[in-house]
Every structure is written in structure tokens, then in C-alpha cells.
BADOFI-154303 format. One record per residue (C-alpha): residue number from 1; residue in three letters; x, y, z. Coordinates in pm, whole numbers. Each point is the difference from the previous one (the first is absolute). Example, Ala and Ser with C-alpha at 12.3 -4.5 7.8 and 13.67 -1.06 7.14 Angstrom:
// residues 2
+-----+---------+--------+--------+--------+
| num | residuo |     px |     py |     pz |
+-----+---------+--------+--------+--------+
|   1 |     ALA |   1230 |   -450 |    780 |
|   2 |     SER |    137 |    344 |    -66 |
+-----+---------+--------+--------+--------+
END
This chain:
// residues 159
+-----+---------+--------+--------+--------+
| num | residuo |     px |     py |     pz |
+-----+---------+--------+--------+--------+
|   1 |     MET |  -2129 |    965 |  -4990 |
|   2 |     GLY |    -25 |     15 |   -379 |
|   3 |     ARG |    282 |    -52 |   -246 |
|   4 |     PRO |     43 |    374 |    -78 |
|   5 |     ALA |     47 |     75 |    370 |
|   6 |     LEU |    254 |   -281 |     37 |
|   7 |     SER |    193 |    116 |   -305 |
|   8 |     VAL |     49 |    338 |    169 |
|   9 |     LEU |     48 |   -129 |    354 |
|  10 |     PHE |    260 |   -269 |    -75 |
|  11 |     PRO |    258 |    233 |   -163 |
|  12 |     ALA |    -51 |    251 |    282 |
|  13 |     LEU |     65 |   -270 |    260 |
|  14 |     MET |    312 |   -117 |   -185 |
|  15 |     VAL |    138 |    355 |     -8 |
|  16 |     ALA |    -73 |     39 |    370 |
|  17 |     ALA |    178 |   -329 |     75 |
|  18 |     VAL |    310 |    100 |   -195 |
|  19 |     VAL |      5 |    349 |    150 |
|  20 |     GLY |    -57 |   -153 |    344 |
|  21 |     CYS |    332 |   -188 |    -16 |
|  22 |     GLY |    191 |    323 |    -40 |
|  23 |     ASN |   -192 |    165 |    281 |
|  24 |     TYR |    167 |   -225 |    259 |
|  25 |     VAL |    342 |     98 |   -130 |
|  26 |     LYS |    -95 |    368 |     -3 |
|  27 |     ARG |   -149 |    -19 |    349 |
|  28 |     ALA |    308 |   -167 |    146 |
|  29 |     GLY |    226 |    243 |   -188 |
|  30 |     THR |   -197 |    291 |    143 |
|  31 |     LEU |     25 |   -145 |    350 |
|  32 |     TYR |    378 |    -31 |    -51 |
|  33 |     ALA |     23 |    361 |   -123 |
|  34 |     ASP |   -203 |    115 |    302 |
|  35 |     GLY |    240 |   -175 |    238 |
|  36 |     ARG |   -259 |   -259 |    102 |
|  37 |     TYR |    239 |   -289 |    -47 |
|  38 |     ILE |   -166 |   -264 |    216 |
|  39 |     GLU |   -334 |     56 |   -173 |
|  40 |     ALA |    172 |    -14 |   -339 |
|  41 |     ALA |    169 |   -328 |     97 |
|  42 |     GLU |   -338 |   -143 |    100 |
|  43 |     VAL |   -157 |     95 |   -335 |
|  44 |     PHE |    291 |   -160 |   -183 |
|  45 |     GLU |    -25 |   -320 |    205 |
|  46 |     ARG |   -373 |    -30 |    -57 |
|  47 |     THR |     26 |     56 |   -375 |
|  48 |     GLU |    312 |   -201 |    -91 |
|  49 |     HIS |   -219 |   -282 |   -132 |
|  50 |     ARG |   -124 |    240 |   -270 |
|  51 |     LEU |    348 |     74 |   -133 |
|  52 |     ALA |    -34 |   -234 |   -298 |
|  53 |     GLU |   -308 |    197 |   -115 |
|  54 |     TYR |    189 |    330 |    -11 |
|  55 |     THR |    148 |    165 |   -307 |
|  56 |     PRO |    380 |     30 |    -18 |
|  57 |     LYS |    -30 |    365 |    108 |
|  58 |     GLU |   -205 |    -98 |    305 |
|  59 |     ARG |    233 |   -292 |     86 |
|  60 |     SER |    309 |    219 |    -20 |
|  61 |     GLU |   -162 |    269 |    215 |
|  62 |     TYR |   -123 |   -264 |    245 |
|  63 |     GLY |    355 |   -135 |     35 |
|  64 |     LEU |    143 |    351 |     30 |
|  65 |     TYR |   -235 |    126 |    268 |
|  66 |     ARG |    -13 |   -327 |    193 |
|  67 |     GLY |    379 |    -12 |      2 |
|  68 |     MET |     28 |    364 |    106 |
|  69 |     THR |   -259 |    -52 |    273 |
|  70 |     LEU |    189 |   -299 |    138 |
|  71 |     LEU |    328 |    193 |    -22 |
|  72 |     VAL |   -145 |    279 |    214 |
|  73 |     LEU |   -132 |   -258 |    246 |
|  74 |     GLY |    346 |   -157 |     25 |
|  75 |     ASP |    -84 |   -336 |   -161 |
|  76 |     LEU |    307 |     -6 |   -225 |
|  77 |     LYS |    -36 |   -359 |   -119 |
|  78 |     HIS |   -351 |     51 |   -133 |
|  79 |     ALA |     80 |    350 |   -127 |
|  80 |     HIS |    274 |   -158 |   -212 |
|  81 |     ARG |   -245 |   -258 |   -134 |
|  82 |     TRP |   -254 |    258 |   -115 |
|  83 |     LEU |    243 |    259 |   -134 |
|  84 |     ALA |    172 |   -274 |   -202 |
|  85 |     TYR |   -342 |   -107 |   -126 |
|  86 |     ALA |    -71 |    356 |   -119 |
|  87 |     TYR |    331 |     -1 |   -188 |
|  88 |     GLU |    -86 |   -334 |   -163 |
|  89 |     VAL |   -340 |    124 |   -118 |
|  90 |     GLU |    167 |    313 |   -138 |
|  91 |     ARG |    257 |   -215 |   -177 |
|  92 |     ALA |   -267 |   -221 |   -154 |
|  93 |     HIS |   -220 |    299 |    -90 |
|  94 |     PRO |    222 |    307 |    -53 |
|  95 |     GLY |   -177 |    322 |     86 |
|  96 |     SER |   -246 |   -160 |    241 |
|  97 |     LEU |    127 |    246 |    262 |
|  98 |     ARG |    -18 |    372 |    -69 |
|  99 |     SER |    335 |    177 |     31 |
| 100 |     ASP |    -80 |    149 |    343 |
| 101 |     ARG |    -98 |   -341 |    135 |
| 102 |     ARG |    306 |   -159 |   -158 |
| 103 |     ALA |    213 |    261 |    179 |
| 104 |     LEU |   -176 |    -88 |    328 |
| 105 |     LEU |     77 |   -368 |    -64 |
| 106 |     ASP |    367 |     81 |    -60 |
| 107 |     ARG |     18 |    211 |    318 |
| 108 |     GLY |   -175 |   -273 |    199 |
| 109 |     TRP |    241 |   -264 |   -132 |
| 110 |     PHE |    297 |    219 |     95 |
| 111 |     GLU |   -143 |     61 |    348 |
| 112 |     LEU |    -64 |   -372 |     44 |
| 113 |     GLY |    362 |    -75 |    -87 |
| 114 |     GLN |    123 |    259 |    250 |
| 115 |     ARG |   -220 |   -140 |    275 |
| 116 |     GLN |    100 |   -359 |    -73 |
| 117 |     ARG |    369 |     91 |     23 |
| 118 |     ASN |    -56 |    184 |    328 |
| 119 |     ALA |   -225 |   -263 |    158 |
| 120 |     THR |    160 |   -176 |    294 |
| 121 |     THR |   -309 |   -180 |    130 |
| 122 |     PRO |   -293 |   -148 |   -189 |
| 123 |     ALA |   -293 |    237 |    -40 |
| 124 |     PRO |   -329 |   -111 |    151 |
| 125 |     PRO |   -279 |    -89 |   -241 |
| 126 |     GLY |   -182 |    315 |   -106 |
| 127 |     THR |   -337 |   -153 |    -76 |
| 128 |     ALA |   -246 |   -243 |    154 |
| 129 |     LEU |     52 |   -249 |   -283 |
| 130 |     ALA |    378 |     11 |     37 |
| 131 |     ALA |    -34 |    -37 |    379 |
| 132 |     SER |   -234 |   -296 |    -37 |
| 133 |     GLY |    267 |   -205 |   -172 |
| 134 |     ALA |   -255 |    -95 |   -266 |
| 135 |     PRO |    157 |   -119 |   -323 |
| 136 |     GLU |     29 |    271 |   -259 |
| 137 |     THR |   -205 |    -27 |   -314 |
| 138 |     PRO |    230 |    -47 |   -299 |
| 139 |     LEU |      3 |    307 |   -218 |
| 140 |     PRO |   -146 |    -39 |   -346 |
| 141 |     GLU |    270 |     10 |   -264 |
| 142 |     PRO |      2 |    335 |   -184 |
| 143 |     GLU |     91 |   -183 |   -320 |
| 144 |     ASN |    251 |   -266 |   -104 |
| 145 |     GLN |    315 |    207 |     47 |
| 146 |     PRO |    359 |    -87 |     95 |
| 147 |     ALA |    103 |     27 |    363 |
| 148 |     PRO |    108 |    350 |    114 |
| 149 |     ASP |    370 |    -89 |      3 |
| 150 |     ALA |      4 |   -201 |   -322 |
| 151 |     PRO |    309 |     61 |   -215 |
| 152 |     ASN |    -37 |    253 |   -280 |
| 153 |     GLN |   -312 |    148 |    160 |
| 154 |     ARG |      0 |    364 |    102 |
| 155 |     SER |   -134 |      6 |    355 |
| 156 |     LEU |   -254 |    261 |    103 |
| 157 |     VAL |    110 |    -42 |    359 |
| 158 |     PRO |    258 |    260 |    101 |
| 159 |     ARG |    325 |   -152 |    122 |
+-----+---------+--------+--------+--------+
END
């Protein structure tokens, strides 16, 4: 392949790679919206290793939809983890969630709190990874920000 062909092909491949990251988030979000929660959870599990490659918008949506998926499946512990992650990305990058998705995050957080207060027995793991007992991959830090409950910090998490 000659240099002119490579100079056109390389940028096209880079665009496809960047767009490809978001496609996993969109696909899983669509599966969630279609009520195909187990399939959505599988897509999230298989693509978690790509999270560091995502833009703040994609990371916040990933956390939102993964958390909501796990909430629907009854995995409250992991739903909390991912909804809190979405809040942290939004805190580090204000506006990374559109207003409708931010409202969904707030509703999901409220629902999670209600379910946690009403839970009398531990919920079974909602996903194959959670059921396997495999160690969780640490979440990439959204940015060097204070902890959610740090003094003098306005929390995005409804109380």
C-alpha cells in the first residue's frame, strides 16, 4: 500500500476505533431500554476493560446504564457501585450526562435507596461475573476529585 493510501486509511481507522468505543455503550443502553437486561449486563461485563478508553460522556453513560441494569436484576451492591461511578464522572466532568440521562440517574439512585432500606435478605448476584466471585476490576478514576462526602463539597448524590 502506498503512502497516499495509508494517509487516508489511518485516520479512517482511528475514527472507527473511537466511534467503536461508544457503540458498546450505545448497544448496551439500547438493550437496557428494550428490557433485555441480561444481554445488556453481558455486554457491559465483556467491555468493562475498555472503560479507560471512553470519553467522559461514554463513561458516565456506561456507569448509568450498567447501574440501572444491575438494579433491575436485583444486584443492589453492584448497582450502587456503578451508579456512584456515573455520579463521580459527572462531578469530574459536569454536563457529561444529558439532562434526561441525569434525571434517570437520580431516579435510579432514589430507587436503589428505597430497595436497600426494604431489603431483608441479600439479593443474589445478577450477573455471571458477580456469581463467579471473581475480583472486580478497579474503576478508573474519573479525575482527581475529593471523596463524595468530603466537607464543603456539594454532593450530586441525592440524600
